[in-house]
N, C-alpha and C positions, 0 to 999 in steps of 0.2 A: 293497603295497595301501594305497590312500589312505583309503578309508572303506568301510563296508558296511552291509548291512541283511539281516536274516534273519527272514522271516515264514514260517509253516507252508506248505510246498509251493513256496516261492520264496526265492531268495537273490540278493543283488546285491553286487558288489564293484567298486571302481574301481582302475585301474592306469594308470601312465604308459604312453604308447603311441608309441614311435618310429615315425614314418611318413615315407617318402620319396615325393614325387610326381614322376613322370616324364611329360612331355608331348612328343609328336612334332608337328612342324610339318606343316601341310597341304601335300601334294605330296611330302613326304619320309617319310611314315609307314611305308611298307614297309621302307625301309632302316633307319629308326629302330628298328623292331621287331626286325629281325634283329640289330642291334647290342646292344639291351637284352637280348634273349633270350640272346645269347652271354655278356654280362656277368653275368647272373644264373645262368647255368648250366642253363637249362632253358626249355621252351616257355612262351609267354605265354598267358593266357586269350584266347579268340577273341571272345566276346560280352560286351557290357556286363553286369556283375553276376556274371560267372564268375570263378573264382579258380584259382590254381595254387600248389602248395606247392614251395618250393625250400629245403632245409635248414631254417634258422631263420626263413625269410622266407615270408610269404604275399603273393602278387601278386594284386591285384584290378583288373580293368578297370572303372573307374568312369565312363568316357565313351569315345566312339569312339577318341580319340587320347590318353587319359590313363590312367595306371596309378598305383595306390598300392601301395607295398611296406610291409607291416606287419612289424616286426621283433621277435622274441622276445628277441633278444640285441642286440649292437651292430649298427647299420645298416651295410650295405655301402658302400664308397667306390667310386662309379661315376662316371667322367668321361663326360659327354655332349657329343658334337660339336655345337657351337652352330649348325651348318648343318642339323642334323637335329631338334633339340629342346632341352629344358632339364630340369633337376632342381631340386627345392626341398624342403627339410626342413620338415615340418609338425608334427613331434612335440611341440614346445613349445606348440602351440595346441590340442591334442586330449587327451582322456582316453578310455580304453577302459573302458566299463561292461560287466562280465560278468554276465549274467542267467541263472540256472539254476533248474531245479526243475519239478515237475509242474504248477505254477500259472503257468508262463511264458506260455503262449498266452493265458490269461485276463487277465494283466497287460498284455500287448502290445495286446490288443483295446481296452483303456482308454487307451492311450498313443499308438499310432501307427496309421497307415492302411496296413496291409500284409496281403496274403493269405498267412498263415503256411503254409497247406497247399500252396499253389502254389509257394512258395519252397523250393527243394531245399537239402539240406545242402551247405554250402560256397558258397552263393550270397549275394551282397550286393545291397542295394537302397537307394538314397537315399530318405529320407522326412523327415517333420517330427515333432517332439515339442515341444509347447507353442510352436508357431510357430518353432522353431529347427531348422535343417538338421542332420540326423544321418545316418550311414550304418549300416544294420542288416546284420550279418553272421550268417547262420544257421549255427551250428556243428553242431547236431544237433537232434533232436526236442525236447529239453528244455534247450537251451543256445544263447544267442546273445550277440553283442557289439554294443554301440552305441558308435560313435565319435562323441563329442560335443565341442563347443567347451569348452575348459578353463575359460574365464571364466564359463560358465554351468553347469558340471557340478554344483555343489552344488544349485542350484534344480531342475535336471532330475532329480537323484537324489531330492530331496524329492517331486517330482511322481510319480515311479515308485513310491516308498514309499507315497504316499497311494493310488495305484491298486492296489498289492498289498494294502493293508489292506482295501480294498473287496472283495477276493476271499476273505477269511477269514470 
């Protein structure tokens, strides 16, 4: 855990976040998805924003041809056929902010533009926080992750802490 905050009804903690990005080339996406699914050992999410769990990995479809694999442990080593797509490690550039508690929805309302009630558990949505691109992953009714740029994580954590203070 890198840093944290704990206000009544709301908690925030920061973690390193190993992420692998996989992208299939236009015209080769069907074959790319078959190969990536085989390499990960399970089906891929079908719609943008959907997720699929495979062992210690969470696969998120973040765009029609792009997937992020979030790793709780070591990231998988997957070779991608250059004719089908590419792979890129993004973990050094991101931090995972875990937000939890009964005050979560009220804090999010002050920070991001997301319809929390319409977003189902296990779904992800790109959004902005203080004009910075972030990916919000709803884990449950009172828990979510924000995947934020590492270089801006401290200021974004301060922004969220200020928003949480307004909820008390």
